C-alpha positions in Angstrom: -70.5 91.5 0.5 -71.4 95.1 -0.1 -68.6 97.6 0.0 -70.0 101.1 0.6 -68.3 104.2 -0.8 -67.6 106.4 2.2 -65.0 108.8 0.9 -64.7 110.3 -2.5 -61.6 112.3 -3.8 -62.2 114.8 -6.5 -59.2 116.1 -8.5 -59.5 119.6 -9.9 -57.1 122.0 -11.7 -59.5 125.0 -11.8 -59.8 124.8 -15.5 -63.1 124.1 -17.4 -62.8 120.6 -16.1 -63.8 121.8 -12.7 -67.2 122.8 -14.1 -67.8 119.2 -14.7 -65.8 117.3 -12.1 -66.5 119.2 -8.9 -70.3 119.6 -9.3 -70.5 116.0 -10.4 -68.6 114.8 -7.4 -70.8 116.8 -5.1 -73.9 115.3 -6.5 -72.4 111.8 -6.4 -71.3 112.2 -2.8 -74.8 113.5 -1.9 -76.4 110.4 -3.5 -74.1 108.0 -1.6 -74.0 110.0 1.6 -70.2 110.1 1.3 -67.6 112.5 2.5 -66.0 114.5 -0.3 -62.4 115.6 -0.5 -61.5 118.1 -3.3 -57.8 118.2 -4.1 -55.6 120.4 -6.2 -51.9 119.7 -6.8 -49.6 122.6 -7.3 -46.9 121.9 -9.8 -44.3 124.7 -9.3 -42.4 124.1 -12.5 -45.7 124.8 -14.3 -45.6 128.5 -14.7 -48.4 130.9 -15.3 -51.1 128.6 -13.9 -51.8 131.0 -11.1 -51.6 134.1 -13.2 -47.9 134.9 -12.6 -44.4 133.6 -13.4 -42.8 131.6 -10.6 -39.4 133.2 -9.8 -39.1 132.0 -6.2 -41.1 128.9 -5.6 -40.3 128.7 -1.9 -41.6 132.1 -1.0 -44.6 132.0 -3.4 -45.9 128.5 -2.7 -47.9 129.6 0.3 -49.7 132.2 -1.8 -50.5 129.6 -4.4 -51.8 127.2 -1.7 -54.0 130.0 -0.2 -55.3 130.7 -3.7 -56.1 127.1 -4.3 -58.0 126.7 -1.0 -60.1 129.8 -1.7 -61.0 128.4 -5.1 -62.0 125.0 -3.7 -64.1 126.7 -1.0 -65.8 128.9 -3.6 -66.7 125.8 -5.7 -68.0 123.8 -2.7 -69.5 126.5 -0.5 -73.1 125.4 -1.3 -72.4 121.7 -1.3 -75.0 119.6 0.7 -72.3 117.2 1.8 -69.2 117.5 4.1 -66.2 118.6 2.0 -62.6 118.9 2.8 -60.1 120.9 0.6 -56.7 119.2 0.1 -54.0 121.3 -1.5 -50.5 119.9 -2.0 -47.3 120.5 -4.0 -45.6 118.0 -6.2 -46.2 115.7 -9.2 -49.9 115.3 -9.9 -50.1 111.5 -10.1 -47.9 110.8 -7.2 -49.7 113.3 -4.9 -53.2 112.1 -5.8 -52.1 108.5 -5.2 -50.6 109.5 -1.9 -53.7 111.4 -0.8 -56.0 108.5 -1.8 -53.9 106.3 0.4 -53.6 108.7 3.3 -57.3 109.5 3.5 -58.4 105.9 2.8 -60.3 107.0 -0.3 -62.9 104.6 -1.8 -63.3 106.4 -5.2 -61.4 109.0 -7.1 -63.2 111.2 -9.7 -61.2 112.8 -12.4 -61.4 114.0 -16.0 -59.4 113.1 -19.1 -58.2 116.6 -19.9 -57.5 119.9 -18.1 -55.1 122.7 -18.7 -53.0 122.6 -21.9 -49.5 123.6 -22.9 -47.3 125.0 -20.1 -50.4 125.2 -17.9 -51.1 121.5 -18.1 -51.8 119.8 -14.8 -54.3 117.2 -15.7 -54.0 115.8 -19.2 -55.3 112.4 -20.3 -51.9 110.9 -19.8 -52.1 111.8 -16.1 -55.5 110.1 -15.8 -54.2 107.1 -17.7 -51.4 106.7 -15.2 -53.8 107.1 -12.3 -55.9 104.3 -13.6 -52.9 102.0 -13.4 -51.4 103.0 -10.1 -54.3 103.9 -7.8 -55.3 101.3 -5.2 -59.0 102.3 -5.5 -61.3 102.7 -8.5 -61.3 105.9 -10.5 -64.4 107.4 -12.2 -63.4 109.2 -15.3 -65.4 112.0 -17.0 -64.7 113.5 -20.4 -64.5 117.3 -20.8 -66.9 119.4 -22.9 -64.3 120.2 -25.6 -63.8 116.5 -26.3 -67.4 115.6 -26.8 -68.9 114.9 -30.3 -72.3 114.4 -28.7 -73.9 115.1 -25.3 -72.2 113.1 -22.5 -74.7 111.4 -20.2 -73.9 112.2 -16.6 -76.9 110.9 -14.9 -76.9 110.2 -11.2 -78.1 107.8 -9.9 -76.8 105.2 -12.4 -79.9 103.4 -13.7 -78.0 101.3 -16.3 -74.4 100.0 -15.7 -72.4 98.2 -18.3 -69.6 95.9 -17.2 -67.0 94.7 -19.7 -66.3 91.1 -18.8 -63.3 89.2 -19.9 -63.1 86.9 -16.8 -59.7 88.4 -15.7 -58.9 89.5 -12.2 -59.4 93.2 -13.2 -62.7 92.3 -14.8 -63.8 90.5 -11.7 -62.9 93.5 -9.6 -64.9 95.8 -11.9 -67.9 93.5 -11.6 -67.7 93.5 -7.8 -67.6 97.3 -7.7 -70.5 97.4 -10.2 -72.6 95.1 -8.1 -72.1 97.3 -5.1 -73.1 100.4 -7.1 -76.0 98.6 -8.6 -77.2 97.7 -5.1 -76.9 101.3 -4.0 -78.9 102.6 -6.9 -81.0 99.6 -7.8 -79.5 99.7 -11.2 -79.9 97.5 -14.3 -76.7 95.6 -14.8 -75.4 94.7 -18.3 -72.6 92.1 -18.5 -71.0 92.1 -21.9 -68.2 89.9 -23.3 -66.5 90.9 -26.6 -65.1 88.2 -28.8 -62.3 89.5 -31.0 -61.9 86.8 -33.7 -58.2 87.3 -34.1 -57.7 86.6 -30.4 -59.6 83.3 -30.6 -58.0 82.2 -33.9 -56.0 79.1 -33.2 -57.3 78.7 -29.7 -56.8 75.1 -28.5 -60.6 74.5 -28.0 -62.3 77.2 -30.0 -61.1 78.8 -33.3 -62.9 81.8 -34.7 -62.0 83.1 -38.1 -62.8 86.7 -39.0 -66.2 86.9 -40.7 -67.3 83.5 -39.4 -70.2 83.1 -37.0 -69.3 82.2 -33.4 -69.5 78.5 -32.8 -72.7 77.8 -30.8 -70.6 75.8 -28.3 -68.4 78.8 -27.6 -71.4 81.1 -27.2 -72.9 78.7 -24.7 -69.7 78.5 -22.7 -69.4 82.3 -22.5 -73.1 82.8 -21.7 -72.9 80.3 -18.8 -69.7 81.9 -17.5 -71.2 85.4 -17.6 -74.3 84.3 -15.7 -72.3 82.5 -13.1 -70.2 85.6 -12.3 -73.2 87.2 -10.5 -74.0 85.9 -7.0 -77.5 84.7 -6.4 -78.2 87.3 -3.7 -77.1 90.1 -6.0 -80.0 89.3 -8.3 -82.2 90.7 -5.5 -80.4 94.0 -5.5 -80.4 94.8 -9.1 -83.3 96.0 -11.1 -82.3 93.4 -13.8 -79.3 91.6 -15.2 -78.7 91.3 -18.9 -75.9 89.4 -20.6 -74.6 89.8 -24.2 -71.8 88.5 -26.4 -70.5 90.8 -29.1 -67.9 90.4 -31.9 -65.3 92.9 -32.9 -62.8 95.3 -31.2 -63.6 95.4 -27.5 -63.4 99.2 -27.1 -65.5 99.9 -30.2 -68.2 97.3 -29.2 -68.5 98.4 -25.6 -68.8 102.1 -26.6 -71.4 101.2 -29.3 -73.4 99.1 -26.8 -73.3 101.9 -24.2 -74.5 104.4 -26.7 -77.3 102.1 -28.1 -78.6 101.1 -24.7 -78.4 104.5 -22.9 -75.9 103.2 -20.4 -75.1 105.6 -17.5 -71.8 104.1 -16.4 -69.3 101.7 -17.9 -67.1 99.6 -15.6 -64.0 98.1 -17.0 -60.8 96.5 -15.7 -57.5 98.2 -16.4 -55.8 95.1 -17.8 -57.1 91.7 -18.8 -55.7 88.2 -19.0 -58.7 86.1 -19.5 -60.1 83.2 -21.6 -57.7 84.1 -24.4 -54.3 85.7 -24.3 -55.5 89.3 -23.9 -58.8 91.1 -24.6 -58.9 94.0 -22.2 -55.4 95.5 -22.2 -54.6 99.0 -21.0 -55.0 100.5 -24.5 -58.6 99.1 -24.7 -59.5 100.8 -21.4 -57.9 104.1 -22.6 -59.9 104.0 -25.8 -63.2 103.3 -24.0 -62.5 106.2 -21.7 -61.8 108.5 -24.6 -64.9 107.5 -26.6 -67.5 106.6 -24.0 -70.9 108.4 -24.0 -70.9 108.2 -20.2 -68.5 108.2 -17.2 -66.2 105.2 -17.0 -65.3 103.4 -13.8 -61.7 102.0 -14.2 -60.8 99.2 -11.7 -57.8 97.1 -11.1 -57.6 93.9 -9.0 -55.4 95.7 -6.5 -58.4 97.8 -5.5 -59.7 97.2 -1.9 -62.6 94.9 -1.6 
């Protein structure tokens, strides 16, 4: 069943990240005809973020909140969609998680890095924690200073890559991807990565490094990949492609996305699939850090 994205929450800290995240979120909300909430979390112990030292947080917090609201309104004043500023005080991850729950958010958009040093509000570690605790998917963008090559930020998404390891998180990522593919009539790429070390000694299939995949194993995976897509979903998508790769999951997914001009990578936060573990949190983190396009991170606790 299609799950429409009605409400998007965009997290900003007014650094250079905002130049990517806020306009991107506005464009995405316009394409999906969704409401947009733009939030900023004020971390009072973080001094100098607002241009002055904080000697009396209680008396100065209102001034900071007014400043934040003005900045959000400035960044969204020409937005073609309904936008709502949300300014709060506290720890970034906890506050964004609370807002996502309070406003029944369907998708959070954030970036991997923001302010640095004492000014830090939105570092990669914050985004990594959000990926694990949010009850809704999070769409992660990379900042300009991180990029070794241009970062594709195409909307609508014409090509979506789903990392499939047949775990609950992977299944949830596929469901979300199917919904987005239906919305944009996207081409869907389902990819499973076989890491030989993980399959070594498996009770049914054993793959040694450097050896070719047993044909029987390849057939089993191919059939499983194909069976994950409902028949009616094939009418929504522009096309469905499946592939089996060998190597480190994060490296192979990033390479595939780069080679095939993928617009969006969808991946589960954790994985417990056919073998002991293929898509663990560190794999997701590495994909996010190296991906040539935005990454949709999903966990099986996300609402369906």
